[in-house]
All heavy atoms as TSV, in Angstrom:
chain	resi	resn	atom	element	x	y	z
A	1	MET	N	N	0.838	-1.156	0.000
A	1	MET	CA	C	0.000	0.000	0.000
A	1	MET	C	C	0.897	1.238	0.000
A	1	MET	O	O	1.930	1.272	0.670
A	1	MET	CB	C	-0.901	-0.008	1.235
A	1	MET	CG	C	-1.985	0.985	1.157
A	1	MET	SD	S	-3.209	0.932	2.489
A	1	MET	CE	C	-3.441	-0.767	2.807
A	2	PHE	N	N	0.479	2.254	-0.750
A	2	PHE	CA	C	1.249	3.493	-0.800
A	2	PHE	C	C	0.308	4.658	-1.042
A	2	PHE	O	O	-0.836	4.476	-1.436
A	2	PHE	CB	C	2.342	3.425	-1.874
A	2	PHE	CG	C	1.824	3.150	-3.264
A	2	PHE	CD1	C	1.556	4.193	-4.130
A	2	PHE	CD2	C	1.634	1.845	-3.703
A	2	PHE	CE1	C	1.095	3.938	-5.404
A	2	PHE	CE2	C	1.178	1.581	-4.979
A	2	PHE	CZ	C	0.901	2.642	-5.832
A	3	SER	N	N	0.824	5.864	-0.794
A	3	SER	CA	C	0.035	7.077	-1.009
A	3	SER	C	C	0.656	7.908	-2.122
A	3	SER	O	O	1.867	8.024	-2.222
A	3	SER	CB	C	-0.015	7.922	0.267
A	3	SER	OG	O	-0.711	7.240	1.277
A	4	ILE	N	N	-0.202	8.487	-2.915
A	4	ILE	CA	C	0.198	9.416	-3.958
A	4	ILE	C	C	-0.270	10.788	-3.494
A	4	ILE	O	O	-1.447	10.975	-3.185
A	4	ILE	CB	C	-0.455	9.049	-5.303
A	4	ILE	CG1	C	-0.061	7.627	-5.695
A	4	ILE	CG2	C	-0.079	10.064	-6.379
A	4	ILE	CD1	C	-0.942	7.015	-6.753
A	5	ILE	N	N	0.654	11.726	-3.408
A	5	ILE	CA	C	0.329	13.066	-2.917
A	5	ILE	C	C	0.570	14.065	-4.034
A	5	ILE	O	O	1.623	14.059	-4.671
A	5	ILE	CB	C	1.190	13.417	-1.681
A	5	ILE	CG1	C	0.952	12.383	-0.580
A	5	ILE	CG2	C	0.891	14.836	-1.206
A	5	ILE	CD1	C	1.927	12.453	0.560
A	6	ASP	N	N	-0.419	14.919	-4.267
A	6	ASP	CA	C	-0.318	15.952	-5.291
A	6	ASP	C	C	-0.674	17.285	-4.651
A	6	ASP	O	O	-1.639	17.373	-3.893
A	6	ASP	CB	C	-1.280	15.645	-6.438
A	6	ASP	CG	C	-1.221	16.695	-7.532
A	6	ASP	OD1	O	-0.108	17.117	-7.904
A	6	ASP	OD2	O	-2.296	17.088	-8.013
A	7	ILE	N	N	0.112	18.307	-4.934
A	7	ILE	CA	C	-0.214	19.648	-4.466
A	7	ILE	C	C	-0.186	20.619	-5.633
A	7	ILE	O	O	0.541	20.409	-6.614
A	7	ILE	CB	C	0.733	20.147	-3.344
A	7	ILE	CG1	C	2.177	20.237	-3.835
A	7	ILE	CG2	C	0.632	19.276	-2.115
A	7	ILE	CD1	C	3.096	20.954	-2.871
A	8	GLU	N	N	-1.005	21.641	-5.535
A	8	GLU	CA	C	-0.977	22.756	-6.469
A	8	GLU	C	C	-0.562	23.969	-5.658
A	8	GLU	O	O	-0.886	24.072	-4.468
A	8	GLU	CB	C	-2.346	22.982	-7.114
A	8	GLU	CG	C	-2.875	21.803	-7.899
A	8	GLU	CD	C	-2.049	21.425	-9.117
A	8	GLU	OE1	O	-1.236	22.260	-9.585
A	8	GLU	OE2	O	-2.205	20.311	-9.608
A	9	THR	N	N	0.162	24.882	-6.288
A	9	THR	CA	C	0.679	26.056	-5.577
A	9	THR	C	C	0.466	27.323	-6.403
A	9	THR	O	O	0.080	27.259	-7.567
A	9	THR	CB	C	2.188	25.913	-5.284
A	9	THR	OG1	O	2.901	25.941	-6.521
A	9	THR	CG2	C	2.493	24.632	-4.518
A	10	THR	N	N	0.786	28.457	-5.777
A	10	THR	CA	C	0.691	29.742	-6.471
A	10	THR	C	C	1.918	30.009	-7.351
A	10	THR	O	O	1.985	31.038	-8.002
A	10	THR	CB	C	0.535	30.899	-5.463
A	10	THR	OG1	O	1.659	30.912	-4.582
A	10	THR	CG2	C	-0.751	30.782	-4.673
A	11	GLY	N	N	2.869	29.099	-7.368
A	11	GLY	CA	C	4.074	29.256	-8.183
A	11	GLY	C	C	5.161	28.312	-7.729
A	11	GLY	O	O	4.935	27.445	-6.888
A	12	GLY	N	N	6.352	28.477	-8.273
A	12	GLY	CA	C	7.440	27.543	-8.013
A	12	GLY	C	C	8.486	27.982	-7.010
A	12	GLY	O	O	9.480	27.291	-6.819
A	13	ASN	N	N	8.286	29.104	-6.343
A	13	ASN	CA	C	9.269	29.604	-5.388
A	13	ASN	C	C	8.863	29.170	-3.982
A	13	ASN	O	O	7.876	29.656	-3.426
A	13	ASN	CB	C	9.355	31.127	-5.462
A	13	ASN	CG	C	10.424	31.701	-4.568
A	13	ASN	OD1	O	10.656	31.229	-3.466
A	13	ASN	ND2	N	11.064	32.761	-5.046
A	14	SER	N	N	9.612	28.269	-3.388
A	14	SER	CA	C	9.244	27.703	-2.080
A	14	SER	C	C	9.285	28.721	-0.948
A	14	SER	O	O	8.692	28.490	0.107
A	14	SER	CB	C	10.148	26.517	-1.737
A	14	SER	OG	O	11.489	26.948	-1.586
A	15	LYS	N	N	9.961	29.834	-1.138
A	15	LYS	CA	C	10.046	30.858	-0.081
A	15	LYS	C	C	8.862	31.817	-0.099
A	15	LYS	O	O	8.526	32.397	0.917
A	15	LYS	CB	C	11.348	31.622	-0.190
A	15	LYS	CG	C	12.559	30.744	0.084
A	15	LYS	CD	C	13.801	31.582	0.223
A	15	LYS	CE	C	15.059	30.782	0.272
A	15	LYS	NZ	N	15.246	29.866	1.296
A	16	GLN	N	N	8.222	32.002	-1.252
A	16	GLN	CA	C	7.135	32.972	-1.314
A	16	GLN	C	C	5.802	32.400	-1.770
A	16	GLN	O	O	4.760	32.962	-1.449
A	16	GLN	CB	C	7.505	34.145	-2.222
A	16	GLN	CG	C	7.499	33.806	-3.694
A	16	GLN	CD	C	7.867	34.987	-4.559
A	16	GLN	OE1	O	8.450	35.947	-4.087
A	16	GLN	NE2	N	7.523	34.935	-5.827
A	17	ASP	N	N	5.795	31.302	-2.516
A	17	ASP	CA	C	4.542	30.761	-3.021
A	17	ASP	C	C	3.897	29.825	-2.014
A	17	ASP	O	O	4.557	29.293	-1.125
A	17	ASP	CB	C	4.774	30.081	-4.375
A	17	ASP	CG	C	5.097	31.113	-5.451
A	17	ASP	OD1	O	4.336	32.092	-5.541
A	17	ASP	OD2	O	6.087	30.952	-6.158
A	18	LYS	N	N	2.582	29.656	-2.152
A	18	LYS	CA	C	1.792	28.914	-1.163
A	18	LYS	C	C	0.969	27.818	-1.833
A	18	LYS	O	O	0.682	27.864	-3.020
A	18	LYS	CB	C	0.835	29.864	-0.437
A	18	LYS	CG	C	1.497	31.051	0.228
A	18	LYS	CD	C	2.290	30.626	1.417
A	18	LYS	CE	C	2.868	31.846	2.125
A	18	LYS	NZ	N	3.445	31.545	3.384
A	19	ILE	N	N	0.560	26.847	-1.042
A	19	ILE	CA	C	-0.254	25.727	-1.516
A	19	ILE	C	C	-1.701	26.173	-1.721
A	19	ILE	O	O	-2.253	26.900	-0.898
A	19	ILE	CB	C	-0.179	24.559	-0.518
A	19	ILE	CG1	C	1.251	23.994	-0.484
A	19	ILE	CG2	C	-1.191	23.468	-0.858
A	19	ILE	CD1	C	1.487	22.963	0.597
A	20	THR	N	N	-2.310	25.728	-2.837
A	20	THR	CA	C	-3.714	26.031	-3.124
A	20	THR	C	C	-4.593	24.786	-3.125
A	20	THR	O	O	-5.813	24.892	-3.038
A	20	THR	CB	C	-3.868	26.729	-4.487
A	20	THR	OG1	O	-3.321	25.893	-5.510
A	20	THR	CG2	C	-3.162	28.076	-4.500
A	21	GLU	N	N	-3.986	23.611	-3.243
A	21	GLU	CA	C	-4.769	22.362	-3.239
A	21	GLU	C	C	-3.877	21.211	-2.792
A	21	GLU	O	O	-2.704	21.167	-3.144
A	21	GLU	CB	C	-5.322	22.057	-4.632
A	21	GLU	CG	C	-6.199	20.818	-4.664
A	21	GLU	CD	C	-6.753	20.524	-6.042
A	21	GLU	OE1	O	-6.092	20.825	-7.054
A	21	GLU	OE2	O	-7.867	19.975	-6.103
A	22	ILE	N	N	-4.481	20.298	-2.037
A	22	ILE	CA	C	-3.799	19.073	-1.612
A	22	ILE	C	C	-4.699	17.904	-1.977
A	22	ILE	O	O	-5.898	17.925	-1.692
A	22	ILE	CB	C	-3.553	19.055	-0.089
A	22	ILE	CG1	C	-2.670	20.224	0.340
A	22	ILE	CG2	C	-2.931	17.723	0.343
A	22	ILE	CD1	C	-2.580	20.404	1.844
A	23	ALA	N	N	-4.119	16.889	-2.584
A	23	ALA	CA	C	-4.842	15.653	-2.887
A	23	ALA	C	C	-3.967	14.478	-2.470
A	23	ALA	O	O	-2.772	14.456	-2.758
A	23	ALA	CB	C	-5.172	15.562	-4.369
A	24	ILE	N	N	-4.567	13.528	-1.768
A	24	ILE	CA	C	-3.858	12.321	-1.329
A	24	ILE	C	C	-4.698	11.121	-1.743
A	24	ILE	O	O	-5.889	11.052	-1.429
A	24	ILE	CB	C	-3.648	12.303	0.198
A	24	ILE	CG1	C	-2.894	13.563	0.641
A	24	ILE	CG2	C	-2.907	11.029	0.621
A	24	ILE	CD1	C	-2.869	13.754	2.145
A	25	TYR	N	N	-4.077	10.199	-2.428
A	25	TYR	CA	C	-4.743	8.967	-2.854
A	25	TYR	C	C	-3.993	7.782	-2.261
A	25	TYR	O	O	-2.781	7.681	-2.410
A	25	TYR	CB	C	-4.758	8.853	-4.382
A	25	TYR	CG	C	-5.525	9.983	-5.025
A	25	TYR	CD1	C	-4.884	11.142	-5.439
A	25	TYR	CD2	C	-6.900	9.899	-5.182
A	25	TYR	CE1	C	-5.589	12.191	-5.990
A	25	TYR	CE2	C	-7.619	10.938	-5.740
A	25	TYR	CZ	C	-6.957	12.080	-6.146
A	25	TYR	OH	O	-7.662	13.125	-6.690
A	26	VAL	N	N	-4.708	6.904	-1.577
A	26	VAL	CA	C	-4.114	5.688	-1.027
A	26	VAL	C	C	-4.384	4.576	-2.036
A	26	VAL	O	O	-5.539	4.334	-2.421
A	26	VAL	CB	C	-4.702	5.350	0.359
A	26	VAL	CG1	C	-4.071	4.069	0.903
A	26	VAL	CG2	C	-4.496	6.508	1.333
A	27	HIS	N	N	-3.325	3.889	-2.444
A	27	HIS	CA	C	-3.403	2.881	-3.506
A	27	HIS	C	C	-2.893	1.545	-2.968
A	27	HIS	O	O	-1.899	1.498	-2.258
A	27	HIS	CB	C	-2.544	3.348	-4.684
A	27	HIS	CG	C	-2.936	2.782	-5.988
A	27	HIS	ND1	N	-2.618	1.509	-6.378
A	27	HIS	CD2	C	-3.633	3.330	-7.002
A	27	HIS	CE1	C	-3.090	1.291	-7.589
A	27	HIS	NE2	N	-3.715	2.383	-7.995
A	28	ASP	N	N	-3.562	0.486	-3.320
A	28	ASP	CA	C	-3.128	-0.839	-2.855
A	28	ASP	C	C	-2.305	-1.597	-3.895
A	28	ASP	O	O	-1.998	-2.770	-3.732
A	28	ASP	CB	C	-4.324	-1.678	-2.411
A	28	ASP	CG	C	-5.230	-2.105	-3.557
A	28	ASP	OD1	O	-4.944	-1.787	-4.738
A	28	ASP	OD2	O	-6.255	-2.768	-3.277
A	29	GLY	N	N	-1.930	-0.916	-4.968
A	29	GLY	CA	C	-1.166	-1.553	-6.042
A	29	GLY	C	C	-2.025	-1.892	-7.233
A	29	GLY	O	O	-1.516	-2.134	-8.321
A	30	GLN	N	N	-3.345	-1.920	-7.022
A	30	GLN	CA	C	-4.262	-2.214	-8.124
A	30	GLN	C	C	-5.359	-1.168	-8.268
A	30	GLN	O	O	-5.880	-0.969	-9.354
A	30	GLN	CB	C	-4.884	-3.593	-7.936
A	30	GLN	CG	C	-3.856	-4.698	-8.008
A	30	GLN	CD	C	-4.500	-6.065	-8.023
A	30	GLN	OE1	O	-5.695	-6.210	-8.223
A	30	GLN	NE2	N	-3.693	-7.091	-7.810
A	31	ARG	N	N	-5.701	-0.531	-7.145
A	31	ARG	CA	C	-6.776	0.460	-7.216
A	31	ARG	C	C	-6.650	1.465	-6.077
A	31	ARG	O	O	-5.981	1.208	-5.074
A	31	ARG	CB	C	-8.140	-0.216	-7.176
A	31	ARG	CG	C	-8.400	-0.992	-5.900
A	31	ARG	CD	C	-9.728	-1.763	-5.955
A	31	ARG	NE	N	-9.877	-2.565	-4.760
A	31	ARG	CZ	C	-10.402	-2.138	-3.613
A	31	ARG	NH1	N	-10.854	-0.917	-3.519
A	31	ARG	NH2	N	-10.484	-2.932	-2.571
A	32	ILE	N	N	-7.313	2.579	-6.246
A	32	ILE	CA	C	-7.388	3.588	-5.186
A	32	ILE	C	C	-8.374	3.084	-4.138
A	32	ILE	O	O	-9.502	2.723	-4.459
A	32	ILE	CB	C	-7.851	4.941	-5.753
A	32	ILE	CG1	C	-6.810	5.477	-6.736
A	32	ILE	CG2	C	-8.119	5.940	-4.634
A	32	ILE	CD1	C	-7.261	6.692	-7.514
A	33	ILE	N	N	-7.921	3.047	-2.878
A	33	ILE	CA	C	-8.806	2.557	-1.813
A	33	ILE	C	C	-9.278	3.673	-0.873
A	33	ILE	O	O	-10.208	3.469	-0.095
A	33	ILE	CB	C	-8.157	1.413	-1.007
A	33	ILE	CG1	C	-6.841	1.861	-0.389
A	33	ILE	CG2	C	-7.954	0.188	-1.889
A	33	ILE	CD1	C	-6.245	0.852	0.574
A	34	ASP	N	N	-8.648	4.826	-0.948
A	34	ASP	CA	C	-9.086	5.965	-0.151
A	34	ASP	C	C	-8.518	7.229	-0.772
A	34	ASP	O	O	-7.517	7.180	-1.492
A	34	ASP	CB	C	-8.608	5.827	1.295
A	34	ASP	CG	C	-9.405	6.680	2.274
A	34	ASP	OD1	O	-10.402	7.318	1.852
A	34	ASP	OD2	O	-9.033	6.710	3.457
A	35	GLU	N	N	-9.180	8.347	-0.523
A	35	GLU	CA	C	-8.676	9.597	-1.066
A	35	GLU	C	C	-9.101	10.766	-0.199
A	35	GLU	O	O	-10.090	10.701	0.537
A	35	GLU	CB	C	-9.137	9.819	-2.501
A	35	GLU	CG	C	-10.626	9.934	-2.678
A	35	GLU	CD	C	-11.005	10.052	-4.143
A	35	GLU	OE1	O	-11.055	9.023	-4.827
A	35	GLU	OE2	O	-11.246	11.194	-4.591
A	36	TYR	N	N	-8.314	11.833	-0.274
A	36	TYR	CA	C	-8.599	13.077	0.428
A	36	TYR	C	C	-8.195	14.203	-0.502
A	36	TYR	O	O	-7.127	14.153	-1.124
A	36	TYR	CB	C	-7.791	13.174	1.726
A	36	TYR	CG	C	-7.895	14.522	2.398
A	36	TYR	CD1	C	-8.999	14.842	3.174
A	36	TYR	CD2	C	-6.891	15.463	2.247
A	36	TYR	CE1	C	-9.099	16.083	3.785
A	36	TYR	CE2	C	-6.985	16.710	2.859
A	36	TYR	CZ	C	-8.095	17.015	3.619
A	36	TYR	OH	O	-8.199	18.235	4.222
A	37	GLN	N	N	-9.056	15.209	-0.599
A	37	GLN	CA	C	-8.751	16.329	-1.477
A	37	GLN	C	C	-9.357	17.594	-0.876
A	37	GLN	O	O	-10.497	17.575	-0.408
A	37	GLN	CB	C	-9.339	16.065	-2.857
A	37	GLN	CG	C	-8.979	17.071	-3.895
A	37	GLN	CD	C	-9.478	16.644	-5.265
A	37	GLN	OE1	O	-10.232	15.684	-5.407
A	37	GLN	NE2	N	-9.067	17.352	-6.282
A	38	THR	N	N	-8.601	18.685	-0.866
A	38	THR	CA	C	-9.122	19.953	-0.369
A	38	THR	C	C	-8.417	21.117	-1.034
A	38	THR	O	O	-7.232	21.034	-1.351
A	38	THR	CB	C	-8.973	20.062	1.170
A	38	THR	OG1	O	-9.658	21.231	1.619
A	38	THR	CG2	C	-7.535	20.126	1.600
A	39	LEU	N	N	-9.172	22.172	-1.236
A	39	LEU	CA	C	-8.565	23.438	-1.626
A	39	LEU	C	C	-7.991	24.073	-0.373
A	39	LEU	O	O	-8.434	23.775	0.744
A	39	LEU	CB	C	-9.605	24.359	-2.256
A	39	LEU	CG	C	-10.125	23.921	-3.617
A	39	LEU	CD1	C	-11.283	24.820	-4.044
A	39	LEU	CD2	C	-9.033	23.945	-4.662
A	40	VAL	N	N	-7.001	24.934	-0.546
A	40	VAL	CA	C	-6.351	25.614	0.574
A	40	VAL	C	C	-6.289	27.103	0.237
A	40	VAL	O	O	-5.900	27.471	-0.873
A	40	VAL	CB	C	-4.924	25.070	0.809
A	40	VAL	CG1	C	-4.232	25.816	1.923
A	40	VAL	CG2	C	-4.962	23.571	1.092
A	41	ASN	N	N	-6.666	27.938	1.191
A	41	ASN	CA	C	-6.567	29.380	0.997
A	41	ASN	C	C	-5.092	29.768	1.151
A	41	ASN	O	O	-4.542	29.667	2.241
A	41	ASN	CB	C	-7.421	30.117	2.028
A	41	ASN	CG	C	-7.429	31.603	1.833
A	41	ASN	OD1	O	-6.489	32.182	1.311
A	41	ASN	ND2	N	-8.491	32.238	2.268
A	42	PRO	N	N	-4.444	30.239	0.075
A	42	PRO	CA	C	-3.019	30.556	0.148
A	42	PRO	C	C	-2.730	31.905	0.811
A	42	PRO	O	O	-1.558	32.254	0.984
A	42	PRO	CB	C	-2.591	30.571	-1.320
A	42	PRO	CG	C	-3.812	31.016	-2.045
A	42	PRO	CD	C	-4.970	30.399	-1.286
A	43	GLU	N	N	-3.752	32.624	1.155
A	43	GLU	CA	C	-3.598	33.934	1.795
A	43	GLU	C	C	-2.791	34.914	0.939
A	43	GLU	O	O	-2.100	35.783	1.459
A	43	GLU	CB	C	-2.975	33.804	3.184
A	43	GLU	CG	C	-3.784	32.925	4.120
A	43	GLU	CD	C	-3.189	32.849	5.492
A	43	GLU	OE1	O	-3.470	33.732	6.318
A	43	GLU	OE2	O	-2.404	31.894	5.721
A	44	ARG	N	N	-2.892	34.753	-0.359
A	44	ARG	CA	C	-2.268	35.661	-1.327
A	44	ARG	C	C	-2.951	35.433	-2.664
A	44	ARG	O	O	-3.528	34.366	-2.899
A	44	ARG	CB	C	-0.758	35.448	-1.429
A	44	ARG	CG	C	-0.359	34.051	-1.881
A	44	ARG	CD	C	1.038	33.981	-2.389
A	44	ARG	NE	N	1.073	34.731	-3.639
A	44	ARG	CZ	C	2.136	34.901	-4.378
A	44	ARG	NH1	N	3.267	34.362	-4.039
A	44	ARG	NH2	N	2.102	35.588	-5.483
A	45	PRO	N	N	-2.908	36.394	-3.557
A	45	PRO	CA	C	-3.539	36.217	-4.863
A	45	PRO	C	C	-2.881	35.087	-5.669
A	45	PRO	O	O	-1.672	34.876	-5.583
A	45	PRO	CB	C	-3.323	37.560	-5.559
A	45	PRO	CG	C	-3.036	38.527	-4.459
A	45	PRO	CD	C	-2.359	37.729	-3.378
A	46	ILE	N	N	-3.696	34.401	-6.428
A	46	ILE	CA	C	-3.178	33.361	-7.329
A	46	ILE	C	C	-2.906	34.033	-8.673
A	46	ILE	O	O	-3.813	34.641	-9.255
A	46	ILE	CB	C	-4.195	32.220	-7.490
A	46	ILE	CG1	C	-4.480	31.568	-6.134
A	46	ILE	CG2	C	-3.683	31.186	-8.500
A	46	ILE	CD1	C	-5.617	30.555	-6.151
A	47	PRO	N	N	-1.667	33.963	-9.167
A	47	PRO	CA	C	-1.355	34.595	-10.459
A	47	PRO	C	C	-2.226	34.028	-11.587
A	47	PRO	O	O	-2.592	32.840	-11.578
A	47	PRO	CB	C	0.123	34.240	-10.682
A	47	PRO	CG	C	0.664	33.974	-9.314
A	47	PRO	CD	C	-0.482	33.352	-8.551
A	48	TYR	N	N	-2.531	34.879	-12.550
A	48	TYR	CA	C	-3.386	34.494	-13.670
A	48	TYR	C	C	-2.879	33.235	-14.370
A	48	TYR	O	O	-3.654	32.317	-14.647
A	48	TYR	CB	C	-3.498	35.655	-14.667
A	48	TYR	CG	C	-4.295	35.308	-15.893
A	48	TYR	CD1	C	-5.681	35.290	-15.846
A	48	TYR	CD2	C	-3.658	34.988	-17.088
A	48	TYR	CE1	C	-6.424	34.954	-16.967
A	48	TYR	CE2	C	-4.394	34.654	-18.212
A	48	TYR	CZ	C	-5.775	34.640	-18.151
A	48	TYR	OH	O	-6.504	34.300	-19.260
A	49	PHE	N	N	-1.579	33.178	-14.661
A	49	PHE	CA	C	-1.055	32.012	-15.401
A	49	PHE	C	C	-1.181	30.720	-14.583
A	49	PHE	O	O	-1.357	29.639	-15.147
A	49	PHE	CB	C	0.384	32.229	-15.891
A	49	PHE	CG	C	1.441	32.187	-14.821
A	49	PHE	CD1	C	2.117	31.008	-14.532
A	49	PHE	CD2	C	1.762	33.330	-14.109
A	49	PHE	CE1	C	3.095	30.963	-13.551
A	49	PHE	CE2	C	2.742	33.293	-13.118
A	49	PHE	CZ	C	3.400	32.113	-12.836
A	50	ILE	N	N	-1.122	30.813	-13.258
A	50	ILE	CA	C	-1.309	29.627	-12.416
A	50	ILE	C	C	-2.777	29.207	-12.443
A	50	ILE	O	O	-3.088	28.020	-12.524
A	50	ILE	CB	C	-0.823	29.882	-10.972
A	50	ILE	CG1	C	0.682	30.121	-10.935
A	50	ILE	CG2	C	-1.225	28.738	-10.050
A	50	ILE	CD1	C	1.543	28.921	-11.317
A	51	SER	N	N	-3.690	30.170	-12.397
A	51	SER	CA	C	-5.121	29.857	-12.501
A	51	SER	C	C	-5.427	29.163	-13.823
A	51	SER	O	O	-6.219	28.222	-13.873
A	51	SER	CB	C	-5.970	31.121	-12.372
A	51	SER	OG	O	-5.952	31.600	-11.055
A	52	GLN	N	N	-4.806	29.632	-14.893
A	52	GLN	CA	C	-5.009	29.014	-16.204
A	52	GLN	C	C	-4.460	27.589	-16.239
A	52	GLN	O	O	-5.048	26.696	-16.842
A	52	GLN	CB	C	-4.357	29.857	-17.305
A	52	GLN	CG	C	-4.997	31.206	-17.484
A	52	GLN	CD	C	-6.452	31.087	-17.889
A	52	GLN	OE1	O	-6.776	30.513	-18.919
A	52	GLN	NE2	N	-7.333	31.631	-17.072
A	53	LEU	N	N	-3.345	27.364	-15.562
A	53	LEU	CA	C	-2.699	26.052	-15.529
A	53	LEU	C	C	-3.464	25.052	-14.661
A	53	LEU	O	O	-3.679	23.905	-15.059
A	53	LEU	CB	C	-1.265	26.204	-15.014
A	53	LEU	CG	C	-0.416	24.949	-14.900
A	53	LEU	CD1	C	-0.134	24.355	-16.274
A	53	LEU	CD2	C	0.890	25.270	-14.189
A	54	THR	N	N	-3.905	25.487	-13.480
A	54	THR	CA	C	-4.504	24.569	-12.504
A	54	THR	C	C	-6.029	24.571	-12.506
A	54	THR	O	O	-6.645	23.651	-11.995
A	54	THR	CB	C	-4.051	24.913	-11.074
A	54	THR	OG1	O	-4.552	26.212	-10.725
A	54	THR	CG2	C	-2.535	24.874	-10.947
A	55	GLY	N	N	-6.614	25.647	-13.018
A	55	GLY	CA	C	-8.070	25.778	-12.956
A	55	GLY	C	C	-8.550	26.283	-11.599
A	55	GLY	O	O	-9.744	26.328	-11.345
A	56	ILE	N	N	-7.629	26.665	-10.722
A	56	ILE	CA	C	-7.975	27.153	-9.390
A	56	ILE	C	C	-7.796	28.666	-9.376
A	56	ILE	O	O	-6.730	29.167	-9.734
A	56	ILE	CB	C	-7.074	26.507	-8.312
A	56	ILE	CG1	C	-7.219	24.987	-8.339
A	56	ILE	CG2	C	-7.407	27.062	-6.925
A	56	ILE	CD1	C	-6.176	24.247	-7.514
A	57	ASP	N	N	-8.846	29.382	-8.959
A	57	ASP	CA	C	-8.732	30.841	-8.910
A	57	ASP	C	C	-9.011	31.356	-7.498
A	57	ASP	O	O	-9.402	30.605	-6.607
A	57	ASP	CB	C	-9.646	31.498	-9.943
A	57	ASP	CG	C	-11.116	31.198	-9.730
A	57	ASP	OD1	O	-11.547	31.009	-8.567
A	57	ASP	OD2	O	-11.861	31.179	-10.727
A	58	ASP	N	N	-8.805	32.660	-7.316
A	58	ASP	CA	C	-8.968	33.281	-6.000
A	58	ASP	C	C	-10.352	33.042	-5.407
A	58	ASP	O	O	-10.488	32.791	-4.210
A	58	ASP	CB	C	-8.699	34.788	-6.078
A	58	ASP	CG	C	-7.246	35.120	-6.355
A	58	ASP	OD1	O	-6.369	34.365	-5.905
A	58	ASP	OD2	O	-6.989	36.136	-7.025
A	59	LYS	N	N	-11.381	33.132	-6.230
A	59	LYS	CA	C	-12.754	32.945	-5.753
A	59	LYS	C	C	-12.956	31.543	-5.166
A	59	LYS	O	O	-13.648	31.374	-4.170
A	59	LYS	CB	C	-13.737	33.197	-6.898
A	59	LYS	CG	C	-15.174	33.192	-6.497
A	59	LYS	CD	C	-16.058	33.542	-7.675
A	59	LYS	CE	C	-17.514	33.484	-7.266
A	59	LYS	NZ	N	-18.396	33.783	-8.394
A	60	MET	N	N	-12.335	30.551	-5.773
A	60	MET	CA	C	-12.494	29.156	-5.320
A	60	MET	C	C	-11.881	28.912	-3.943
A	60	MET	O	O	-12.350	28.050	-3.202
A	60	MET	CB	C	-11.858	28.193	-6.337
A	60	MET	CG	C	-12.563	28.157	-7.662
A	60	MET	SD	S	-11.644	27.212	-8.889
A	60	MET	CE	C	-11.735	25.566	-8.193
A	61	VAL	N	N	-10.818	29.660	-3.598
A	61	VAL	CA	C	-10.117	29.406	-2.323
A	61	VAL	C	C	-10.464	30.405	-1.224
A	61	VAL	O	O	-9.977	30.278	-0.101
A	61	VAL	CB	C	-8.590	29.353	-2.531
A	61	VAL	CG1	C	-8.194	28.226	-3.465
A	61	VAL	CG2	C	-8.042	30.681	-3.049
A	62	THR	N	N	-11.321	31.376	-1.529
A	62	THR	CA	C	-11.660	32.414	-0.551
A	62	THR	C	C	-12.118	31.834	0.782
A	62	THR	O	O	-11.669	32.270	1.838
A	62	THR	CB	C	-12.752	33.351	-1.125
A	62	THR	OG1	O	-12.245	33.987	-2.281
A	62	THR	CG2	C	-13.154	34.397	-0.094
A	63	ASN	N	N	-12.997	30.850	0.767
A	63	ASN	CA	C	-13.524	30.265	2.008
A	63	ASN	C	C	-12.895	28.933	2.372
A	63	ASN	O	O	-13.357	28.257	3.292
A	63	ASN	CB	C	-15.045	30.119	1.899
A	63	ASN	CG	C	-15.736	31.467	1.787
A	63	ASN	OD1	O	-15.382	32.394	2.504
A	63	ASN	ND2	N	-16.680	31.571	0.884
A	64	ALA	N	N	-11.844	28.562	1.653
A	64	ALA	CA	C	-11.135	27.306	1.951
A	64	ALA	C	C	-10.294	27.483	3.224
A	64	ALA	O	O	-9.918	28.600	3.572
A	64	ALA	CB	C	-10.234	26.925	0.778
A	65	PRO	N	N	-10.002	26.373	3.923
A	65	PRO	CA	C	-9.153	26.500	5.118
A	65	PRO	C	C	-7.744	26.960	4.742
A	65	PRO	O	O	-7.257	26.677	3.657
A	65	PRO	CB	C	-9.131	25.082	5.681
A	65	PRO	CG	C	-9.504	24.193	4.557
A	65	PRO	CD	C	-10.376	24.991	3.648
A	66	LYS	N	N	-7.117	27.661	5.660
A	66	LYS	CA	C	-5.717	28.041	5.489
A	66	LYS	C	C	-4.856	26.817	5.815
A	66	LYS	O	O	-5.308	25.902	6.489
A	66	LYS	CB	C	-5.380	29.215	6.397
A	66	LYS	CG	C	-6.150	30.467	6.012
A	66	LYS	CD	C	-5.998	31.556	7.023
A	66	LYS	CE	C	-6.765	32.795	6.630
A	66	LYS	NZ	N	-8.211	32.658	6.712
A	67	PHE	N	N	-3.621	26.761	5.313
A	67	PHE	CA	C	-2.794	25.566	5.468
A	67	PHE	C	C	-2.627	25.165	6.934
A	67	PHE	O	O	-2.727	23.992	7.264
A	67	PHE	CB	C	-1.417	25.782	4.825
A	67	PHE	CG	C	-0.562	24.556	4.865
A	67	PHE	CD1	C	-0.782	23.527	3.962
A	67	PHE	CD2	C	0.445	24.412	5.793
A	67	PHE	CE1	C	-0.003	22.376	3.992
A	67	PHE	CE2	C	1.228	23.278	5.838
A	67	PHE	CZ	C	0.998	22.246	4.934
A	68	TYR	N	N	-2.394	26.103	7.823
A	68	TYR	CA	C	-2.172	25.790	9.226
A	68	TYR	C	C	-3.427	25.275	9.922
A	68	TYR	O	O	-3.353	24.687	10.998
A	68	TYR	CB	C	-1.591	26.986	9.987
A	68	TYR	CG	C	-2.488	28.206	10.017
A	68	TYR	CD1	C	-3.477	28.335	10.981
A	68	TYR	CD2	C	-2.332	29.221	9.083
A	68	TYR	CE1	C	-4.291	29.446	11.000
A	68	TYR	CE2	C	-3.134	30.329	9.116
A	68	TYR	CZ	C	-4.116	30.444	10.066
A	68	TYR	OH	O	-4.926	31.553	10.094
A	69	GLU	N	N	-4.590	25.490	9.304
A	69	GLU	CA	C	-5.831	24.984	9.898
A	69	GLU	C	C	-6.016	23.521	9.598
A	69	GLU	O	O	-6.777	22.824	10.186
A	69	GLU	CB	C	-7.029	25.790	9.367
A	69	GLU	CG	C	-6.996	27.234	9.802
A	69	GLU	CD	C	-8.126	28.074	9.232
A	69	GLU	OE1	O	-8.500	27.893	8.065
A	69	GLU	OE2	O	-8.620	28.919	9.977
């Protein structure tokens, strides 16, 4: 059994950019047996090109939990 973790961020700079989505899939080697997915409020604007790439925009994360929550 293993987990696949995917995150989306506001950009590629680890010092200034923030997470906007977290997805975790638990796989048994043949199929997904559990999953967790949530948007995250990055507490900063999401750049236009990132919104175009990920499909996640500021409006979608406005009421999402902040990462520390």
